[in-house]
N, C-alpha and C positions, 0 to 999 in steps of 0.2 A: 372555412380552412382550415385541413389538420394535417399533420403528415402522415405520410406513409412511413412505418418500420423497414429499415432495410436489412435486411438479412446479414450482410457482406461487412454491414457498419457493428453489426451484434446487438442491434437496438431491439430493447423491449422496455414501451413506454411506460412508466408507474401511473395507475389511474387513480390510485387511493390517497385523498387528501391528508387521512390521518395519518399515514406511516409517512408523506411525502413532509407533513410536520413536526412528526419523531425522529423523522435524520437532521432535520434542520436545528430541532433543539438538543441535538446530542454535541453540539457544538458547544464549550466552556467560555467560549467567547475572551478568552482570557490570554494576552501577549502578544495582539493582534488587532488590525485595524480593518483589516482587508481577508474578503475572501474568493477563494478561486473557484467555481464550479466546473467538471469535468462531465461533458455533456449532458448539457442541460435538457434535449428535445424540446419540448414543448412550455417548459418550465413549470412544470408544476411541485417542481422543490423550489425552481426558484422566484417564485412568490414569496415563501416561506421567508428565504433567506432577504430578501428585498425589505423586509420589515424590521431587521435588525439594525441596531444602530450601527454598522459598520457598512462598510463598500463591498458592495458582489461585482466580481465579473466574472463572465461566462467564457468558456474555451468550446469549440464545436466546429467537428469538421465538416458536419452535413449541410449544406449549403442550403435546402428548404429548410431544417430546422432555425438557421440565423435568419432565413428569410420571414421566419416565422414570430421567431422572438423581438425582430424588430419594427414588425407590425403590431405586436399584441404589448409588449413591455417596453414602451417609447419612454420612459426613464431609463433605460438598461443600454438605450443601441451605444452609446461610444463606449460602452463597457465589454462589448460583445467582441471576444477575440475569434478571427474564423481562420482558426488552423488546427492543427493536428496536435495534441498536447503531447506526445512523444516526443514531436520534433520541436519543440517549440524551448529557447533558450528562457527562462522568468527573468531574470536580471535585464533581459530587453525591455520586459514589462513594468516590472515592479522594482528596478533598482537591485538594492540590497533589503527593500523592508520584508518586513515577516508576516506572511499569510498562510490562512487554513485552507485545508483543500478537502473539497467535499464530492458529493455526486452518485448518483448511479450509474454503477461503471460499465461497459460491456464486459462481459465474461473472456473475450476473445481478448482484450488486452490489458486484464485486470490486474494479473502480479509484473508485467509491463510496466503497470502504473506507480505499483508499490514501489518498485527498484530504482525510478524516475524520483521519487519522494525521499526514498534512502540517500541518492547522491546528492541532494537539493537541502538536507535535512537539515542544513546552517539556516534557510531560510524559511522552513518548515515545523511551525511549535504543535501543531497540531491536523488530525487527517480523520475526516468520516466518511464510510461509505459503504455502498451495498455492492457485494459479490456474490457469486455462488455458493453456497453455505458450504459446501466441502473445502473451498478454498479459504472463504473465512476462519473457522472451525482452526484449518490447517496453520495460520497466520498466529493465531491469539494459543496455539497447544503448547504446553509443557513439556519437558522430557519425561520420559518413560513411555511414551506413548508412541504407537506405527505411524500416526500422521503427523507427529512433529517433523520436521527439515527445514531443510536451506532458509525459505521464508520466514519460520518461527524463530531459526535464530537470530538472521541479519536483521530482521525487522525489530526482535526484543531486544537487541544489542544496543540501538539506540534510543527505543518507544516504549512506554509502558499500553500493553496491547489490552483491550477488553470486548469480547463478543458483548453485543448489547441484546439482539433479536433477531428472530427467524422472521422472514417474510413467506408467504405462500404465492404460487405459481400463478393463483388465480387474480391477484392484483394488478398484474400488468398486461399490456398488449401489442403483440401477442403474448399469449403467457408461455415463460420457458417450462422446457422440460423437468425442472429442478426446482428445490425451495431456495432462496436470497439470504444471506445471513449478513447482517448490520454490523461493522465494527469501527472501533475508534482507536486512533494512537495519540499516545499525549507524550511529546518530547520529553526524553528526562532530561534534568537539570545540567548532568556533566554526560554528553554525548559525544565525547571524543573516546577511544578506547586508547589504553596503555601500551599500544602496540602495533606494531604497521599494519594499517587495515588493509590494503590488498592483499597480504600475506592473508590475515583474518580470513576476509572474504572465499582465498584460492583455499586455507586450509577447509573449512565449512563445507566448501560445493564439493572437493575432492572428498570426503568423508563421506559425504550422503549419496556420491556416485554411486558406491559401492557398498550399500547402509546396512546389508547383511553379513558384511565381513566384521574384524576387527580395526582400527583404529592402525596395529601394526603392521595391517593387509593392506587396507585401503589408501594408508597415506604412502605407499612405496615409493609410488612417483614422484616424492620430494626428496628422496635420496638422504633419507637422514641416517644419524652415525647409529651403530649397533647399539652402543651403551644407554642413549637416548629411548631407542623402541623398548629397551628391557624396563624403561618405568611403566610402571603398574597401571598409569591413565590409557596406555595404549591396547590392553588386553580388554578395554570396552569398544560396543557400538558405539555409532555415534548417535545413536539416538538416548543414550542414556547419558548422556552430557547436559548438562544446565550452559546456558548462556557465559556464564562466570567461568567455570571449567574449560570452554571451547577458545577463551580469554588466555585463560593460564596455559594451554595446549599450546598454543600459537607463541606465546612468552617462550616457553620450554625452546621450541624449533628453531623460535629468532636465535637464542641464547648460545642454540646448538649449532647455527651454521656459522658464528663468529670464529 
């Protein structure tokens, strides 16, 4: 018995054992006792996670994959969450316990998985997974690059991000049309911001929606005072600002509103 990959779920099953082992070994295993794998499919990565001295859970939306896992991984049966990761409340399953997130993520929901991780960062000290290579590079990119954007800034505000390695299409069934990339996030010791977090997210998203414009023009909708807009930082484009500069920019906007 094997599971047929379903296009509408964005399934590309990893078939290379060595790469599965590399992804599993990318976890530092520090600061948590539980791992949650997203989209395990037929368990090629799961089997290596189960060898760790940690408790592995999986969340899988595909009922055929769930049946396969229940049949072939009897020691995992009571830790299979047959639901959509994007719709579950982690606290319903893990309380306030810390856990690592890992997986070979479906490309069509990979950025949503990152945003959900950011929302639950108080509970997720570590995250390791496979994305479309371009998306992985974008998340890990630093300021000054054309690929540096919303995902880069928001992720790096709370996590140290490292691009680990590239994976070719040939190791999947069916093979995707693009290369993949594995990245790891390790949560910063201080993962709170010295500014209003909702405003920080709004500033970053608004700035990059018109990334070719200077901040003076792209942030017009925030109704900033003329005196603030004369600040030299507003002459820059969003891709020129580091994460810390975005935090400082948010602080200035906060004070301007008082």
